[in-house]
LOMI-687127 format. One record per residue (C-alpha): residue number from 1; x, y, z; residue in one letter. Coordinates in steps of 0.001 Angstrom, whole numbers, plus 524288, in hexadecimal, padded with zeros to 5 digits. Example, Ala and Ser with C-alpha at 12.3 -4.5 7.8 and 13.67 -1.06 7.14 Angstrom:
2
+-----+-------+-------+-------+-----+
|   n |     u |     v |     w | res |
+-----+-------+-------+-------+-----+
|   1 | 8300C | 7EE6C | 81E78 |   A |
|   2 | 83566 | 7FBDC | 81BE4 |   S |
+-----+-------+-------+-------+-----+
***
This chain:
444
+-----+-------+-------+-------+-----+
|   n |     u |     v |     w | res |
+-----+-------+-------+-------+-----+
|   1 | 172CC | BDB30 | A9B7D |   X |
|   2 | 1837E | BDF16 | A9A0C |   X |
|   3 | 18C4C | BD5D3 | A9AD0 |   X |
|   4 | 190CB | BD572 | AA8D1 |   X |
|   5 | 19DFE | BD53F | AAC13 |   X |
|   6 | 1A4F9 | BD627 | A9CCE |   X |
|   7 | 1ADB5 | BE062 | A9E0B |   X |
|   8 | 1B973 | BDE86 | AA472 |   X |
|   9 | 1C23B | BEA6A | AA8DD |   X |
|  10 | 1CB32 | BEDD7 | A9E0E |   X |
|  11 | 1BC82 | BEDA1 | A952A |   X |
|  12 | 1B66F | BF923 | A9C5A |   X |
|  13 | 1C37C | C012E | A9C53 |   X |
|  14 | 1C429 | BFD0C | A8BF3 |   X |
|  15 | 1B69A | C036C | A8D26 |   X |
|  16 | 1B9E4 | C0F45 | A9678 |   X |
|  17 | 1C585 | C1199 | A8EE5 |   X |
|  18 | 1C11C | C1044 | A8059 |   X |
|  19 | 1B5EC | C1BE8 | A852F |   X |
|  20 | 1BEE7 | C2444 | A897C |   X |
|  21 | 1C59F | C2194 | A7AD0 |   X |
|  22 | 1D4F5 | C28E0 | A801A |   X |
|  23 | 1DBE6 | C2960 | A7242 |   X |
|  24 | 1CE96 | C2F98 | A6C1D |   X |
|  25 | 1D54F | C39E9 | A78D4 |   X |
|  26 | 1E14F | C3D7C | A7186 |   X |
|  27 | 1DCF0 | C39AC | A63B7 |   X |
|  28 | 1D2B7 | C43E5 | A63B1 |   X |
|  29 | 1CE16 | C4A5A | A6FDC |   X |
|  30 | 1DC80 | C519E | A720A |   X |
|  31 | 1DB32 | C5BA3 | A6616 |   X |
|  32 | 1CE23 | C5EBC | A6D1A |   X |
|  33 | 1D1EE | C5EB6 | A7A59 |   X |
|  34 | 1DFE0 | C6696 | A7607 |   X |
|  35 | 1D8D4 | C722A | A6F7F |   X |
|  36 | 1D077 | C7308 | A7AAE |   X |
|  37 | 1D9A6 | C74A7 | A84DC |   X |
|  38 | 1E622 | C751D | A81AC |   X |
|  39 | 1EF5A | C711D | A87C2 |   X |
|  40 | 1E61B | C6BDB | A925A |   X |
|  41 | 1E110 | C6127 | A8BE3 |   X |
|  42 | 1E9C6 | C570D | A923F |   X |
|  43 | 1E5D7 | C5EFE | A9F53 |   X |
|  44 | 1D621 | C5BA7 | A9BD0 |   X |
|  45 | 1D8AA | C4E32 | A9945 |   X |
|  46 | 1DEB3 | C505D | AA83E |   X |
|  47 | 1D372 | C551A | AACCB |   X |
|  48 | 1C8A4 | C4F57 | AA58F |   X |
|  49 | 1CF05 | C4210 | AA9AC |   X |
|  50 | 1CFFF | C44CB | ABA3D |   X |
|  51 | 1C262 | C4A7C | AB636 |   X |
|  52 | 1BEC2 | C3BE4 | AB2B5 |   X |
|  53 | 1C75B | C3486 | ABD07 |   X |
|  54 | 1BB73 | C3CE2 | AC93E |   X |
|  55 | 1B18F | C3906 | ABCF2 |   X |
|  56 | 1B859 | C2AA0 | ABD3D |   X |
|  57 | 1B6F5 | C2A1C | ACCFA |   X |
|  58 | 1A897 | C2D5D | ACC2D |   X |
|  59 | 1A676 | C23AB | AC172 |   X |
|  60 | 1ABF0 | C19E5 | ACC9E |   X |
|  61 | 1A34C | C1AB2 | AD572 |   X |
|  62 | 198D3 | C14A9 | ACDC1 |   X |
|  63 | 1A359 | C0A03 | AC6C7 |   X |
|  64 | 1AA8A | C0205 | AD482 |   X |
|  65 | 19B5A | C00A7 | ADAC4 |   X |
|  66 | 1939C | BFE18 | ACD28 |   X |
|  67 | 193A3 | BF96F | AC21E |   X |
|  68 | 18828 | BFAFB | AB604 |   X |
|  69 | 1874B | BFD0D | AA6BB |   X |
|  70 | 182F4 | C0B6B | AA72E |   X |
|  71 | 18F77 | C12BB | AA979 |   X |
|  72 | 18EF3 | C1F61 | AAFDD |   X |
|  73 | 17F41 | C226B | AAC4D |   X |
|  74 | 17E98 | C1771 | AB645 |   X |
|  75 | 1863F | C1DD3 | AC190 |   X |
|  76 | 17DF8 | C2952 | ABF60 |   X |
|  77 | 16FD8 | C2628 | AC006 |   X |
|  78 | 17107 | C1C48 | ACAD8 |   X |
|  79 | 17A34 | C257E | AD321 |   X |
|  80 | 170AC | C330F | AD1B6 |   X |
|  81 | 164A3 | C2E6B | AC8C9 |   X |
|  82 | 15E38 | C2940 | ABD49 |   X |
|  83 | 15EA9 | C36F0 | AB6CD |   X |
|  84 | 16E5C | C3B7A | AB906 |   X |
|  85 | 16EED | C2BC7 | AB38F |   X |
|  86 | 1674B | C3095 | AA7D3 |   X |
|  87 | 171DA | C3DA2 | AA592 |   X |
|  88 | 17AE8 | C34EE | AA7C6 |   X |
|  89 | 178D2 | C2C9D | A9E4B |   X |
|  90 | 17380 | C343E | A91D1 |   X |
|  91 | 181A4 | C3BCA | A94D6 |   X |
|  92 | 1883B | C313C | A9315 |   X |
|  93 | 183C1 | C2ACE | A8828 |   X |
|  94 | 184F1 | C3A6A | A8181 |   X |
|  95 | 19364 | C39E2 | A85D0 |   X |
|  96 | 19565 | C2E20 | A804E |   X |
|  97 | 18E0F | C2D02 | A73EA |   X |
|  98 | 1968F | C3A60 | A70EB |   X |
|  99 | 1A2B5 | C315D | A7477 |   X |
| 100 | 19F35 | C2840 | A6CC0 |   X |
| 101 | 19998 | C33E1 | A6113 |   X |
| 102 | 1A6FC | C3B7D | A6242 |   X |
| 103 | 1B0B7 | C2D16 | A5F37 |   X |
| 104 | 1A942 | C28FF | A5452 |   X |
| 105 | 1AB76 | C3736 | A4CB2 |   X |
| 106 | 1BA6B | C3445 | A52E3 |   X |
| 107 | 1B919 | C2859 | A4A34 |   X |
| 108 | 1B4B4 | C2D5C | A3DA0 |   X |
| 109 | 1BE0A | C3970 | A4156 |   X |
| 110 | 1CA36 | C2CD0 | A43B4 |   X |
| 111 | 1C6C2 | C244C | A37B4 |   X |
| 112 | 1C99F | C326B | A2F02 |   X |
| 113 | 1D747 | C32CD | A33E8 |   X |
| 114 | 1D8C9 | C245B | A2E2D |   X |
| 115 | 1D01F | C2430 | A20A1 |   X |
| 116 | 1CB02 | C3179 | A1D4D |   X |
| 117 | 1BF6D | C2FE3 | A1488 |   X |
| 118 | 1B21C | C34E3 | A13DC |   X |
| 119 | 1AAE4 | C3C25 | A1CB3 |   X |
| 120 | 1A04D | C3177 | A1DFA |   X |
| 121 | 1AA88 | C27AC | A21CC |   X |
| 122 | 1AAE7 | C305F | A2FDF |   X |
| 123 | 19A90 | C2C00 | A2F07 |   X |
| 124 | 19F5C | C1CFB | A2BAE |   X |
| 125 | 1A9D9 | C1AC6 | A379B |   X |
| 126 | 1A237 | C2027 | A3F79 |   X |
| 127 | 19521 | C16FD | A3D6D |   X |
| 128 | 19E84 | C0AB9 | A3A7D |   X |
| 129 | 1A6FB | C0DE4 | A47D3 |   X |
| 130 | 199ED | C119C | A50FB |   X |
| 131 | 1938F | C0329 | A4C2D |   X |
| 132 | 19EE6 | BFC18 | A5001 |   X |
| 133 | 19F28 | C0321 | A5DBB |   X |
| 134 | 19001 | BFDC2 | A5E5F |   X |
| 135 | 1955A | BF187 | A59CD |   X |
| 136 | 19D8D | BEFB2 | A6505 |   X |
| 137 | 1959B | BF720 | A6E9A |   X |
| 138 | 18B45 | BED79 | A6BA2 |   X |
| 139 | 19274 | BE1B3 | A6DBA |   X |
| 140 | 19881 | BE1C1 | A7A33 |   X |
| 141 | 1A483 | BEBA8 | A81A7 |   X |
| 142 | 1AD94 | BDF80 | A83E3 |   X |
| 143 | 1B03D | BE16E | A77FB |   X |
| 144 | 1AF8B | BECF3 | A732E |   X |
| 145 | 1B5DA | BF21D | A8161 |   X |
| 146 | 1C238 | BE93C | A7C80 |   X |
| 147 | 1C416 | BF002 | A6EA0 |   X |
| 148 | 1C2A4 | BFD1E | A75BF |   X |
| 149 | 1CD18 | BFA13 | A7F44 |   X |
| 150 | 1D838 | BF4DA | A74B0 |   X |
| 151 | 1D4B6 | C0218 | A68D5 |   X |
| 152 | 1D82F | C0C69 | A7456 |   X |
| 153 | 1E378 | C046E | A7926 |   X |
| 154 | 1E70A | C06AD | A6B7F |   X |
| 155 | 1E4F2 | C12A9 | A69F8 |   X |
| 156 | 1E9F9 | C16E2 | A76B1 |   X |
| 157 | 1F457 | C0FB7 | A7716 |   X |
| 158 | 1F981 | C173E | A69BB |   X |
| 159 | 1F925 | C24BE | A6D76 |   X |
| 160 | 1FE41 | C2363 | A7989 |   X |
| 161 | 20A10 | C1FB4 | A6E54 |   X |
| 162 | 20750 | C2D1C | A6970 |   X |
| 163 | 20907 | C346D | A76A1 |   X |
| 164 | 211D4 | C2BDD | A7B92 |   X |
| 165 | 21B64 | C3099 | A6EED |   X |
| 166 | 2175F | C3EA5 | A70F1 |   X |
| 167 | 21A78 | C4150 | A7ECA |   X |
| 168 | 22884 | C372F | A7B73 |   X |
| 169 | 22AA2 | C43A2 | A72C1 |   X |
| 170 | 22684 | C4D82 | A7B6A |   X |
| 171 | 22EC4 | C49D3 | A856B |   X |
| 172 | 22ECE | C4A29 | A94B9 |   X |
| 173 | 22966 | C556E | A94E4 |   X |
| 174 | 21CC5 | C5BBB | A9A4B |   X |
| 175 | 215E3 | C62E3 | A8F64 |   X |
| 176 | 2126A | C7022 | A9C69 |   X |
| 177 | 20A9C | C76DE | A93C8 |   X |
| 178 | 1FF84 | C6D94 | A91D9 |   X |
| 179 | 2014B | C7034 | AA2BA |   X |
| 180 | 1F854 | C7DDA | A9F06 |   X |
| 181 | 1EC7C | C7DEB | A9900 |   X |
| 182 | 1EEFB | C8658 | A8D25 |   X |
| 183 | 1E9C5 | C84E1 | A7D90 |   X |
| 184 | 1DB58 | C80CF | A7B14 |   X |
| 185 | 1CF8F | C8B20 | A794D |   X |
| 186 | 1CC5E | C912C | A8908 |   X |
| 187 | 1C2DD | C89F2 | A9071 |   X |
| 188 | 1C4FF | C7DA0 | A8791 |   X |
| 189 | 1C985 | C7506 | A91CE |   X |
| 190 | 1BB5D | C7304 | A9652 |   X |
| 191 | 1BA06 | C6EFF | A8981 |   X |
| 192 | 1C404 | C657B | A8864 |   X |
| 193 | 1C014 | C5E7A | A973B |   X |
| 194 | 1B5A0 | C5A3E | A8F3F |   X |
| 195 | 1BC17 | C5513 | A850D |   X |
| 196 | 1C560 | C4E10 | A9188 |   X |
| 197 | 1B95F | C4844 | A9493 |   X |
| 198 | 1B233 | C40DC | A8790 |   X |
| 199 | 1C0E1 | C4035 | A88A1 |   X |
| 200 | 1C2C3 | C35D9 | A9221 |   X |
| 201 | 1B44E | C30DC | A930B |   X |
| 202 | 1B10D | C2216 | A9237 |   X |
| 203 | 1B874 | C1E20 | A9D57 |   X |
| 204 | 1AAF0 | C1D2F | AA52B |   X |
| 205 | 1A5D8 | C15B4 | A9946 |   X |
| 206 | 1AB1F | C08A9 | AA399 |   X |
| 207 | 19EB8 | C0C26 | AABA1 |   X |
| 208 | 19633 | C06DF | AA297 |   X |
| 209 | 19B4B | BFABF | AA310 |   X |
| 210 | 19498 | BF679 | AAF1D |   X |
| 211 | 18E0A | BEB9C | AAB7A |   X |
| 212 | 1974C | BE52C | AA396 |   X |
| 213 | 1A518 | BE635 | AACD5 |   X |
| 214 | 1AA8D | BDD30 | AB2CF |   X |
| 215 | 1ADCB | BE06F | AC06D |   X |
| 216 | 1A7F6 | BF007 | ABC65 |   X |
| 217 | 1A98B | BF4B1 | ACB93 |   X |
| 218 | 1B838 | BF380 | ACACB |   X |
| 219 | 1B852 | BF1E1 | ABA4C |   X |
| 220 | 1AFFD | C0168 | AB730 |   X |
| 221 | 1B88D | C072D | AC06B |   X |
| 222 | 1C42F | C0607 | ABDA6 |   X |
| 223 | 1C1EA | C062E | AAEB2 |   X |
| 224 | 1BC35 | C1721 | AB148 |   X |
| 225 | 1C976 | C1BFA | ABAF3 |   X |
| 226 | 1D005 | C140C | AAFE1 |   X |
| 227 | 1CCDA | C1867 | AA4F1 |   X |
| 228 | 1CAB7 | C26D2 | AA837 |   X |
| 229 | 1D721 | C2710 | AAD87 |   X |
| 230 | 1E06D | C1FD0 | AA031 |   X |
| 231 | 1D691 | C2A2C | A9942 |   X |
| 232 | 1DDAD | C34AD | AA270 |   X |
| 233 | 1EA8B | C30C8 | AA0F2 |   X |
| 234 | 1E92F | C30CD | A9293 |   X |
| 235 | 1E34B | C3B6E | A8E3D |   X |
| 236 | 1EE26 | C42FA | A956B |   X |
| 237 | 1F8F5 | C3C77 | A8F6B |   X |
| 238 | 1F320 | C3C6D | A8353 |   X |
| 239 | 1F00C | C4A4A | A80CE |   X |
| 240 | 1FC60 | C507B | A88CD |   X |
| 241 | 20391 | C4646 | A7DB5 |   X |
| 242 | 1FBDE | C4E12 | A72A3 |   X |
| 243 | 1FD05 | C5A67 | A7756 |   X |
| 244 | 20BAF | C5923 | A7824 |   X |
| 245 | 20DA9 | C520E | A6957 |   X |
| 246 | 20667 | C5CD1 | A629A |   X |
| 247 | 20EB2 | C6993 | A6A09 |   X |
| 248 | 2189D | C607A | A68F2 |   X |
| 249 | 217A1 | C61AA | A5A6E |   X |
| 250 | 21125 | C713A | A5AAE |   X |
| 251 | 203F3 | C6BED | A57FC |   X |
| 252 | 1F8B5 | C6BEF | A5E19 |   X |
| 253 | 1EE78 | C61D9 | A62DF |   X |
| 254 | 1E27D | C6823 | A5EC3 |   X |
| 255 | 1E5D7 | C671D | A52BE |   X |
| 256 | 1E6AF | C59DB | A5310 |   X |
| 257 | 1DD87 | C503B | A4A6A |   X |
| 258 | 1E3AD | C4484 | A5095 |   X |
| 259 | 1ED28 | C481C | A597B |   X |
| 260 | 1F2AA | C3968 | A5DAA |   X |
| 261 | 1F4ED | C3864 | A4E00 |   X |
| 262 | 1FB14 | C438A | A4C9F |   X |
| 263 | 2045C | C43AF | A59A2 |   X |
| 264 | 20911 | C34BC | A519C |   X |
| 265 | 20998 | C3B87 | A4652 |   X |
| 266 | 213EF | C451C | A4B70 |   X |
| 267 | 21BDB | C3E44 | A5354 |   X |
| 268 | 22162 | C347F | A4BAF |   X |
| 269 | 214FC | C2997 | A4CFF |   X |
| 270 | 20A21 | C2B03 | A42C3 |   X |
| 271 | 206D5 | C207B | A3F71 |   X |
| 272 | 20223 | C1D86 | A4BCF |   X |
| 273 | 1F676 | C26D6 | A4627 |   X |
| 274 | 1EED5 | C1B69 | A3D5D |   X |
| 275 | 1ECD9 | C1414 | A4A9F |   X |
| 276 | 1EC45 | C1F9B | A534C |   X |
| 277 | 1DEFC | C21EB | A4A74 |   X |
| 278 | 1DA99 | C1371 | A4D12 |   X |
| 279 | 1DBCE | C162E | A59A6 |   X |
| 280 | 1D695 | C1F1A | A5977 |   X |
| 281 | 1C9E1 | C1AAB | A5351 |   X |
| 282 | 1C78F | C0FBD | A5CDD |   X |
| 283 | 1C7CC | C17ED | A6934 |   X |
| 284 | 1BED6 | C1D77 | A61DF |   X |
| 285 | 1B6D4 | C1060 | A5BB4 |   X |
| 286 | 1B993 | C0EF4 | A6E19 |   X |
| 287 | 1B45A | C1AF4 | A7519 |   X |
| 288 | 1A8AC | C173A | A6BD4 |   X |
| 289 | 1A453 | C0935 | A6D77 |   X |
| 290 | 1A678 | C0CB3 | A7D05 |   X |
| 291 | 19E42 | C1976 | A7ABE |   X |
| 292 | 19369 | C1071 | A757F |   X |
| 293 | 194E8 | C05AB | A8084 |   X |
| 294 | 1961B | C0E8F | A88D3 |   X |
| 295 | 1881D | C16CE | A85AA |   X |
| 296 | 180B9 | C0A5D | A82DB |   X |
| 297 | 18574 | C0405 | A907B |   X |
| 298 | 17CB2 | C11DE | A9755 |   X |
| 299 | 171F8 | C1190 | A8EE6 |   X |
| 300 | 16F7E | C037A | A93C8 |   X |
| 301 | 172C4 | C08BA | A9EFB |   X |
| 302 | 16831 | C145B | A9DB6 |   X |
| 303 | 15F25 | C0A4F | A97B3 |   X |
| 304 | 15F02 | C014D | AA286 |   X |
| 305 | 15AEA | C0DD8 | AACE4 |   X |
| 306 | 15087 | C1088 | AA385 |   X |
| 307 | 1565A | C1D93 | A9E5A |   X |
| 308 | 157B3 | C193B | A8FF8 |   X |
| 309 | 14DAB | C1112 | A8840 |   X |
| 310 | 14EA9 | C03A8 | A898F |   X |
| 311 | 15565 | BFE28 | A7F28 |   X |
| 312 | 16325 | C0342 | A855B |   X |
| 313 | 16242 | BF8FB | A8E2E |   X |
| 314 | 161C0 | BEF26 | A86FC |   X |
| 315 | 16C37 | BE590 | A86C0 |   X |
| 316 | 170A0 | BDC6E | A7A12 |   X |
| 317 | 170FF | BCD3A | A7C09 |   X |
| 318 | 17F72 | BCB8B | A77F0 |   X |
| 319 | 188DF | BD41F | A7846 |   X |
| 320 | 1816D | BD8CD | A865A |   X |
| 321 | 18308 | BE80C | A7FA3 |   X |
| 322 | 1785A | BF250 | A81F0 |   X |
| 323 | 178F0 | BEFB9 | A72C7 |   X |
| 324 | 16B52 | BFC49 | A71BA |   X |
| 325 | 17473 | C051F | A7A93 |   X |
| 326 | 180A8 | C0389 | A70E0 |   X |
| 327 | 176FD | C0481 | A64BE |   X |
| 328 | 170E8 | C1170 | A67E0 |   X |
| 329 | 18120 | C1730 | A7092 |   X |
| 330 | 18588 | C146B | A6023 |   X |
| 331 | 1785F | C1A90 | A57ED |   X |
| 332 | 17A32 | C24F7 | A5E16 |   X |
| 333 | 189C9 | C26DF | A5FFF |   X |
| 334 | 189AF | C2145 | A503C |   X |
| 335 | 17FD5 | C2E02 | A4DBC |   X |
| 336 | 187F1 | C380D | A551B |   X |
| 337 | 1925B | C3435 | A4E9A |   X |
| 338 | 18DA1 | C36BD | A3FEA |   X |
| 339 | 18512 | C3FF3 | A447A |   X |
| 340 | 192D2 | C49E1 | A458F |   X |
| 341 | 19756 | C4558 | A3923 |   X |
| 342 | 18C79 | C4551 | A31D8 |   X |
| 343 | 18B58 | C5515 | A363D |   X |
| 344 | 19A2B | C56D7 | A3230 |   X |
| 345 | 1A1C9 | C573F | A41D8 |   X |
| 346 | 1AD55 | C53E4 | A3C9D |   X |
| 347 | 1B371 | C45F9 | A4626 |   X |
| 348 | 1BBF1 | C4D5C | A4D48 |   X |
| 349 | 1AF27 | C5705 | A5212 |   X |
| 350 | 1A8AF | C4BD2 | A53B5 |   X |
| 351 | 1B114 | C4531 | A5D2C |   X |
| 352 | 1B338 | C5288 | A662F |   X |
| 353 | 1A449 | C578B | A6783 |   X |
| 354 | 19F86 | C4A73 | A6A91 |   X |
| 355 | 1AD05 | C48D1 | A74C2 |   X |
| 356 | 1A7C9 | C556F | A7AF0 |   X |
| 357 | 197E6 | C51C0 | A7B15 |   X |
| 358 | 19AF8 | C4393 | A82AE |   X |
| 359 | 1A209 | C4D64 | A8BC5 |   X |
| 360 | 19589 | C527A | A90CE |   X |
| 361 | 19162 | C43D3 | A9358 |   X |
| 362 | 1979E | C4203 | A99D8 |   X |
| 363 | 19C9F | C4BC1 | AA2CD |   X |
| 364 | 18FCD | C4A50 | AA7C9 |   X |
| 365 | 190E0 | C3DB1 | AABDD |   X |
| 366 | 19DD4 | C3F20 | AB1DE |   X |
| 367 | 1958D | C48F0 | AB89F |   X |
| 368 | 18A7B | C4255 | ABC73 |   X |
| 369 | 192C3 | C3635 | AC355 |   X |
| 370 | 19B34 | C4069 | ACBC0 |   X |
| 371 | 18D42 | C4221 | AD0F1 |   X |
| 372 | 18AFF | C3547 | AD1CF |   X |
| 373 | 19876 | C2FC6 | AD60F |   X |
| 374 | 19706 | C37BA | AE4FF |   X |
| 375 | 189AD | C33B6 | AE624 |   X |
| 376 | 189A1 | C27BB | AE466 |   X |
| 377 | 19476 | C25C0 | AED9D |   X |
| 378 | 18B9E | C2C26 | AF74D |   X |
| 379 | 180BB | C2527 | AF5CA |   X |
| 380 | 1891A | C1711 | AF77F |   X |
| 381 | 18E53 | C1FAC | B02E8 |   X |
| 382 | 19C8D | C1D3E | AFDC7 |   X |
| 383 | 19FA5 | C2B2B | AFBF8 |   X |
| 384 | 1AF3D | C30DB | AFEA3 |   X |
| 385 | 1B3F5 | C3C9B | AFE49 |   X |
| 386 | 1BCB4 | C37ED | AF29D |   X |
| 387 | 1B198 | C3512 | AEC25 |   X |
| 388 | 1A833 | C40CA | AEBD7 |   X |
| 389 | 1B59B | C471B | AE976 |   X |
| 390 | 1B4BE | C3E76 | ADCA4 |   X |
| 391 | 1AA31 | C443F | AD825 |   X |
| 392 | 1AAB3 | C530D | ADAD0 |   X |
| 393 | 1B615 | C50BC | AD328 |   X |
| 394 | 1B0E9 | C4C1A | AC800 |   X |
| 395 | 1A295 | C53C7 | AC951 |   X |
| 396 | 1ABCA | C6089 | ACAD2 |   X |
| 397 | 1B5C6 | C5D61 | ABDD6 |   X |
| 398 | 1A9F1 | C5913 | AB686 |   X |
| 399 | 1A192 | C66D4 | AB722 |   X |
| 400 | 1AF4E | C6DBC | AB451 |   X |
| 401 | 1B1DF | C676E | AA8E6 |   X |
| 402 | 1A20F | C6AAB | AA4A3 |   X |
| 403 | 1A2C1 | C771A | AA752 |   X |
| 404 | 1B0EF | C7A95 | A9FBB |   X |
| 405 | 1A940 | C716E | A93A3 |   X |
| 406 | 19D41 | C79E2 | A95D9 |   X |
| 407 | 1A6CD | C82E9 | A9708 |   X |
| 408 | 1B013 | C8424 | A8BE8 |   X |
| 409 | 1A9E4 | C7A1D | A7EF1 |   X |
| 410 | 1AC34 | C85ED | A745C |   X |
| 411 | 1A348 | C85FD | A6BF1 |   X |
| 412 | 196B2 | C8000 | A6482 |   X |
| 413 | 192F8 | C736A | A6173 |   X |
| 414 | 19ADC | C700C | A6D8E |   X |
| 415 | 195B6 | C7C63 | A761E |   X |
| 416 | 187FA | C7418 | A7701 |   X |
| 417 | 18D13 | C65C6 | A7B7C |   X |
| 418 | 189C9 | C6837 | A8744 |   X |
| 419 | 17B35 | C6C03 | A8416 |   X |
| 420 | 17A59 | C5F8D | A7C38 |   X |
| 421 | 17D8B | C5859 | A8510 |   X |
| 422 | 1745E | C5F76 | A9123 |   X |
| 423 | 16845 | C5E3B | A871D |   X |
| 424 | 16BE0 | C4F30 | A8400 |   X |
| 425 | 16D7F | C4AC5 | A940E |   X |
| 426 | 16173 | C5397 | A9563 |   X |
| 427 | 158A0 | C4D3F | A8A68 |   X |
| 428 | 15D2D | C3DB1 | A8ED7 |   X |
| 429 | 15AB2 | C44DC | A9C9F |   X |
| 430 | 14E07 | C4728 | A9A2C |   X |
| 431 | 14B56 | C3C1A | A92AC |   X |
| 432 | 14E69 | C33A1 | A9E80 |   X |
| 433 | 144F2 | C3C50 | AA472 |   X |
| 434 | 138C2 | C3703 | A98F8 |   X |
| 435 | 13EE9 | C2934 | A9997 |   X |
| 436 | 132E4 | C1E54 | AA081 |   X |
| 437 | 13A1A | C179B | AAAE6 |   X |
| 438 | 1412A | C266F | AADD6 |   X |
| 439 | 1320D | C2BF2 | AB246 |   X |
| 440 | 12E7D | C1C83 | ABB10 |   X |
| 441 | 13BB2 | C1FAD | AC1C7 |   X |
| 442 | 1362A | C2C20 | AC6D7 |   X |
| 443 | 128FB | C2966 | AC7A1 |   X |
| 444 | 12EEC | C1CC9 | AD13E |   X |
+-----+-------+-------+-------+-----+
***
């Protein structure tokens, strides 16, 4: 069995914040966001943060009343049935797998910034980091959670220092041009919001550790809300400062490959470029590690429910971790990243494309959670007007984001990402329907 009561509040919070990987956004995501939404970049993050705050309240309808190892998959399955649960589980595995592949690509980029080398170096970096993350997840999440928190604190602190210098040099005046959505391409705000969802994902990962957290009915809801609020404030402030900083320097954010490092150079603290790069590398590692640990527990819960083969429910006796699930998740993620590199896709394109792909999985799962939260409260006889309002608001904003996303994807291959995801979930659903455990449940 998983080790009950082994994780404190700070360790659970660390896992959520680490999977968000907040330092990755101003370092890698911001230029792409600016190319899409222009001055509306920080507004896209504000919209995304507001939307996911409503989702967080929906998640907490379950988290404050019960705990399990299955994350949102368990909540959907127990409330809407095994079929909806299977769809949510496959969607989450898709999402976490592509997040991990995205950051593995990013790590190849960061190592190239620190030490430019031959092309095969990227392959070696991806393999080495994946193996280290697998070993940490295999041995137990307690040490890895503490390590993730320390690494992310260091990285975010350095970024905040650069942001503070930029805002101080700009002065107290507000950049009113950022109050208008200008720049980017027409309709780009939809793709920007989807990418913002990619930046936020991970705030809900604390729910996957319900079987291991101390006082889970208190610890997990606080970690869910705390992580999304922290990320919202950090993303809005950092992207606002980056747009201001490059505009004052008569440069454009969307033309930067390493914006925080470039800002450090422009504002007289160029010696921070190397620490920023190292911090970004550590942040990418922590995201990869958090993806593997969370997805492993989802696969474990799906196996225990008969949706996956029994081997995925196997627990390593010494460390109390789902070793088979963690190993398979790591292998699939590594194959995605190495396959993309073998096709000569650049690390930054791997990061952007895999991030966009992951957003589809999270958005569908969040929709199911919004519906499940309302059904769950009604079933308990605890439905209040505010609870229904939160579910409706969450679902409405998610639908709006999805419509914007499908309407604004510019050209192949991104135009087909949504259909790839639909095909994957449909295949998972068909496989689930053919499982012997499913047929037995229908016969009963």
